[in-house]
C-alpha positions as CSV (number, residue, x, y, z in Angstrom):
1,M,-1.0,-104.8,-16.5
2,T,-1.0,-102.6,-13.4
3,T,1.3,-101.9,-10.5
4,K,0.2,-104.2,-7.6
5,T,-0.1,-102.4,-4.3
6,N,-2.1,-102.8,-1.1
7,S,-3.5,-99.3,-1.4
8,P,-6.2,-97.6,0.7
9,S,-9.5,-96.9,-1.1
10,G,-9.3,-93.9,-3.4
11,A,-5.5,-93.7,-3.4
12,W,-3.7,-93.2,-6.7
13,A,-1.9,-96.6,-6.8
14,G,-1.1,-97.1,-10.5
15,T,-4.3,-99.0,-11.3
16,Q,-5.4,-95.8,-13.0
17,I,-2.6,-95.6,-15.5
18,P,-4.0,-95.3,-19.1
19,G,-2.6,-97.3,-21.9
20,Q,0.7,-95.9,-23.3
21,A,0.8,-97.7,-26.6
22,G,2.3,-95.5,-29.3
23,R,4.1,-93.3,-26.9
24,T,7.9,-93.0,-26.3
25,A,9.4,-92.3,-22.8
26,L,12.9,-91.6,-21.8
27,V,13.8,-92.3,-18.1
28,T,17.1,-91.2,-16.7
29,G,18.6,-93.5,-14.1
30,A,16.3,-96.3,-15.3
31,N,18.5,-99.2,-14.2
32,S,17.6,-99.2,-10.5
33,G,15.3,-97.9,-7.8
34,V,12.3,-95.6,-8.7
35,G,13.8,-95.1,-12.2
36,F,13.6,-98.8,-12.9
37,E,10.1,-99.1,-11.5
38,T,8.9,-96.1,-13.5
39,A,10.4,-97.5,-16.7
40,K,9.0,-101.0,-16.0
41,T,5.5,-99.7,-15.4
42,L,5.5,-97.5,-18.5
43,A,6.7,-100.5,-20.6
44,E,4.1,-102.8,-19.0
45,H,1.4,-100.3,-20.2
46,G,2.7,-100.3,-23.8
47,A,5.2,-97.4,-24.0
48,A,8.4,-97.7,-25.9
49,V,11.0,-96.9,-23.2
50,V,14.5,-95.5,-23.5
51,L,16.6,-96.4,-20.5
52,A,19.2,-93.7,-20.1
53,C,21.9,-95.1,-17.8
54,R,25.4,-94.1,-16.9
55,D,26.5,-97.8,-16.9
56,P,25.3,-99.5,-20.2
57,E,25.7,-103.0,-18.7
58,K,23.4,-102.2,-15.8
59,G,21.0,-100.7,-18.3
60,Q,21.0,-103.9,-20.4
61,D,20.4,-105.9,-17.2
62,A,17.5,-103.7,-16.4
63,A,16.1,-104.1,-19.9
64,R,16.3,-107.8,-19.5
65,R,14.4,-107.7,-16.3
66,I,11.7,-105.4,-17.8
67,Q,11.4,-107.7,-20.8
68,A,10.8,-110.6,-18.6
69,A,7.8,-108.8,-17.0
70,A,6.7,-107.3,-20.3
71,P,7.8,-109.6,-23.2
72,T,6.5,-107.4,-26.0
73,A,8.1,-104.2,-24.5
74,E,10.1,-102.0,-26.9
75,L,13.2,-101.1,-24.9
76,T,16.4,-99.1,-25.8
77,V,19.4,-98.5,-23.6
78,L,21.0,-95.1,-24.0
79,P,24.4,-94.4,-22.4
80,L,24.2,-91.2,-20.4
81,D,26.4,-89.7,-17.8
82,L,24.6,-86.6,-16.6
83,A,27.8,-85.3,-14.9
84,S,29.4,-84.9,-18.3
85,L,28.1,-82.3,-20.8
86,A,29.9,-84.2,-23.6
87,S,28.0,-87.4,-22.7
88,V,24.7,-85.5,-22.6
89,R,25.4,-84.1,-26.0
90,Q,26.2,-87.5,-27.4
91,A,23.1,-89.1,-25.8
92,A,20.9,-86.4,-27.3
93,Q,22.4,-86.9,-30.7
94,Q,22.0,-90.7,-30.5
95,L,18.3,-90.3,-29.4
96,R,17.6,-87.8,-32.2
97,A,19.1,-90.2,-34.8
98,T,16.6,-92.8,-33.9
99,H,13.5,-90.9,-32.7
100,D,11.6,-88.1,-34.3
101,R,9.3,-87.5,-31.3
102,L,9.3,-88.0,-27.5
103,D,6.2,-88.1,-25.4
104,L,7.7,-88.4,-21.9
105,L,11.0,-87.2,-20.4
106,I,11.5,-88.4,-16.8
107,C,14.4,-86.5,-15.3
108,N,14.9,-89.0,-12.5
109,A,18.6,-89.9,-12.1
110,G,20.2,-88.4,-9.0
111,L,23.2,-88.4,-6.7
112,G,23.7,-87.3,-3.2
113,W,25.6,-87.4,0.1
114,V,29.0,-87.8,-1.6
115,P,32.3,-86.1,-0.9
116,Y,33.2,-82.9,-2.7
117,T,34.1,-83.7,-6.3
118,R,34.6,-81.6,-9.4
119,T,33.5,-83.0,-12.8
120,A,35.6,-82.8,-16.0
121,D,33.5,-79.7,-16.8
122,G,34.6,-78.1,-13.5
123,F,31.2,-78.3,-11.7
124,E,30.4,-79.7,-8.3
125,L,29.4,-83.3,-8.9
126,V,25.9,-83.3,-7.2
127,F,24.8,-80.0,-8.8
128,A,26.1,-81.1,-12.1
129,T,24.4,-84.5,-12.1
130,N,21.1,-83.6,-10.5
131,H,20.5,-80.2,-12.2
132,L,22.8,-79.1,-14.9
133,G,22.8,-82.5,-16.7
134,H,19.0,-82.6,-16.8
135,F,18.8,-79.0,-17.8
136,A,21.2,-79.7,-20.8
137,L,19.5,-82.9,-21.8
138,T,16.0,-81.4,-21.7
139,G,17.2,-78.5,-23.9
140,R,18.8,-80.8,-26.4
141,V,15.7,-82.9,-26.9
142,L,12.9,-80.4,-26.3
143,D,12.1,-79.9,-29.9
144,L,11.1,-83.5,-30.1
145,M,8.4,-82.8,-27.6
146,V,7.0,-79.2,-27.9
147,N,4.6,-80.1,-30.7
148,V,3.6,-83.5,-29.4
149,Q,0.2,-83.5,-27.9
150,G,0.2,-84.7,-24.3
151,S,4.0,-84.6,-23.9
152,R,5.3,-84.1,-20.5
153,I,8.7,-83.4,-18.8
154,V,8.7,-84.7,-15.2
155,V,11.6,-83.4,-13.0
156,V,12.2,-85.5,-9.9
157,S,13.0,-83.6,-6.6
158,S,13.1,-84.6,-2.9
159,P,11.8,-83.6,0.5
160,A,15.3,-82.3,1.0
161,H,14.4,-79.2,-1.0
162,R,12.3,-77.9,1.9
163,Q,15.4,-77.2,4.1
164,A,17.5,-76.0,1.2
165,T,18.5,-72.6,-0.2
166,I,20.2,-71.7,-3.4
167,D,23.6,-70.0,-2.9
168,F,24.0,-68.1,-6.2
169,A,27.4,-66.8,-5.0
170,D,28.6,-70.4,-4.5
171,L,26.6,-72.8,-6.7
172,Q,29.7,-75.1,-7.1
173,S,30.3,-75.2,-3.3
174,E,33.8,-73.9,-3.7
175,K,33.7,-71.7,-0.5
176,H,31.8,-74.2,1.6
177,H,30.6,-77.7,1.1
178,S,28.5,-80.1,3.1
179,K,26.9,-83.3,1.7
180,R,23.5,-82.3,3.0
181,A,23.5,-78.8,1.7
182,A,24.8,-79.7,-1.7
183,Y,22.1,-82.3,-2.2
184,G,19.3,-80.1,-0.9
185,Q,20.4,-77.2,-3.2
186,S,20.3,-79.5,-6.2
187,K,16.8,-80.7,-5.3
188,L,15.6,-77.1,-4.9
189,A,17.2,-76.4,-8.3
190,N,15.2,-79.2,-9.8
191,L,11.9,-77.5,-8.8
192,L,13.1,-74.0,-9.8
193,F,13.9,-75.5,-13.2
194,A,10.6,-77.3,-13.6
195,Y,8.5,-74.3,-12.8
196,E,10.5,-71.9,-15.0
197,L,10.3,-74.4,-17.8
198,Q,6.6,-74.7,-17.5
199,R,6.2,-70.9,-17.6
200,R,8.3,-70.7,-20.8
201,L,6.4,-73.6,-22.4
202,A,3.1,-72.0,-21.7
203,A,4.2,-68.6,-23.0
204,A,5.4,-70.3,-26.2
205,G,2.1,-72.1,-26.7
206,A,3.8,-75.4,-26.7
207,E,1.9,-78.7,-26.4
208,A,4.5,-80.0,-23.8
209,V,4.1,-79.3,-20.1
210,A,6.5,-79.6,-17.2
211,L,5.7,-81.0,-13.8
212,A,7.6,-82.1,-10.7
213,A,7.4,-85.0,-8.3
214,H,9.3,-86.9,-5.7
215,P,9.3,-90.5,-4.6
216,G,9.5,-89.9,-0.8
217,G,11.7,-92.3,1.2
218,A,12.0,-95.0,-1.5
219,R,14.2,-97.9,-0.5
220,S,16.8,-98.0,-3.3
221,N,20.5,-98.0,-4.1
222,F,20.5,-94.2,-3.6
223,N,20.5,-94.9,0.2
224,R,24.0,-96.4,-0.1
225,N,25.5,-93.0,0.5
226,L,23.5,-92.0,3.6
227,P,25.1,-92.2,7.0
228,W,25.5,-95.8,8.1
229,L,22.6,-95.7,10.6
230,F,20.2,-95.1,7.7
231,R,21.4,-97.7,5.2
232,G,22.2,-101.4,5.1
233,P,20.0,-104.4,4.2
234,N,17.1,-103.3,6.4
235,Y,17.7,-99.5,5.9
236,G,18.2,-99.0,9.7
237,L,16.6,-95.9,11.2
238,F,15.4,-94.9,7.7
239,R,13.0,-97.8,7.4
240,P,10.0,-96.3,9.3
241,L,10.2,-93.3,7.0
242,S,10.5,-95.3,3.8
243,H,8.5,-97.4,1.4
244,P,9.3,-99.8,-1.5
245,S,10.6,-98.2,-4.7
246,A,7.5,-99.4,-6.5
247,I,5.4,-97.2,-4.3
248,G,7.9,-94.3,-4.6
249,A,7.7,-94.4,-8.3
250,L,3.9,-93.7,-8.2
251,A,4.4,-90.0,-7.7
252,I,6.5,-89.8,-10.8
253,L,4.1,-91.9,-12.8
254,R,1.2,-89.8,-11.7
255,A,2.9,-86.7,-12.9
256,A,3.7,-88.4,-16.1
257,V,0.4,-90.0,-17.1
258,D,-2.5,-88.9,-14.9
259,P,-5.0,-87.2,-17.3
260,S,-6.0,-84.8,-14.5
261,A,-2.4,-83.5,-14.0
262,H,-1.4,-80.1,-15.3
263,G,1.8,-78.2,-16.1
264,G,3.4,-76.9,-12.9
265,D,1.8,-79.5,-10.7
266,Y,3.9,-81.1,-7.9
267,Y,3.1,-84.7,-6.7
268,A,4.5,-86.2,-3.5
269,P,3.6,-89.0,-1.0
270,S,0.7,-88.2,1.2
271,R,2.0,-89.1,4.7
272,R,4.9,-88.6,7.2
273,M,6.5,-85.4,6.0
274,E,6.1,-86.6,2.4
275,F,8.3,-89.7,3.1
276,T,5.6,-92.4,2.7
277,G,2.2,-92.9,1.2
278,Y,0.5,-92.7,-2.2
279,P,0.9,-89.6,-4.4
280,V,-1.2,-86.5,-4.0
281,L,-1.0,-83.0,-5.4
282,R,1.0,-80.8,-3.0
283,R,2.7,-77.4,-2.9
284,S,6.5,-77.4,-2.7
285,S,8.5,-74.9,-0.5
286,A,8.0,-71.2,-0.8
287,A,11.5,-70.9,-2.0
288,S,10.8,-73.1,-5.0
289,Y,8.1,-70.6,-6.2
290,D,10.5,-67.6,-6.2
291,T,10.2,-66.4,-9.8
292,N,13.4,-64.3,-9.6
293,A,15.4,-67.3,-8.4
294,Q,13.8,-69.4,-11.2
295,R,14.9,-67.0,-13.9
296,L,18.4,-66.4,-12.4
297,L,19.1,-70.1,-12.1
298,W,17.8,-70.6,-15.7
299,E,20.2,-67.9,-17.0
300,I,23.1,-69.3,-15.1
301,S,22.4,-72.8,-16.3
302,E,22.3,-71.7,-19.9
303,E,25.6,-70.0,-19.5
304,L,27.2,-73.0,-17.7
305,T,25.9,-75.6,-20.1
306,C,25.9,-73.6,-23.3
307,V,22.4,-74.9,-24.0
308,H,19.8,-72.3,-24.7
309,Y,16.0,-72.6,-24.9
310,P,14.7,-69.8,-27.1
311,L,11.0,-70.7,-26.4
312,T,9.0,-68.0,-28.2
313,D,5.8,-67.9,-30.2
314,Q,7.9,-67.8,-33.4
315,N,10.2,-70.7,-32.8
316,P,9.0,-73.0,-30.0
317,G,11.5,-75.6,-29.0
318,R,14.4,-74.6,-31.1
319,V,17.6,-74.9,-29.2
320,S,21.3,-74.2,-29.7
321,R,23.6,-77.2,-29.9
């Protein structure tokens, strides 16, 4: 079964997805939007899919919808609130109790354009959800992947990273907060994390690789927090710069399963400032390739989450819990 799209000749439109039988994929935020479409497509191609969702009821509903499209799909709903380090730890423990390997980890769930909020762990909500939660989750399940041939971690970013900077003196937006800046910073952090993770995996000789992607202007529930001119039943002024979630998911899927993809690659839509179109290999912003920023963010993230990735030649993938 393939993703049905009216794609131009030569475009990577999902018809090239190889069979995924025997592989296990975990997709965060799998109950809606591009997360749902990614999970659905992987399940349709034979993967066993773990739907990691903050709301288990919505996760179960998504599983039922996927099962209707792929009756033989093996689906599991995993409660996961990325804004809570305790929830991340519990989800990782639950996954490890039932799985001894993981082939794909899709770090997709995201939050943006919300009022300033602090999590129970004391972090700014958007930074905690979009970056720190995924950093902690990846670290806690990485040893299920490092020795699995063909395993990939895909970190989902956004075009918003191109206008963003990382304020290391105010990562939690305590001195100044704007919805736009907080979201952009978290999406730049996603790329800094993905590229630093790839460098460390390569240095350790791990089988796993890390890549990045973004879905462009996908029409999804994420848009509910945008200014009112850009949301609503027809997505208002956003519509010309948007495409269906099924198209947006293709960049994520390409990073996850395209045999020609490599660690450190970044896939994004081909048209209109990366907002629409079928996925192509691109370069992200110059700031995202700053190796000093990558290393500093990594060190700070380890300190904040208390999750460490001692990826070395001697002990690849072992993590502190």
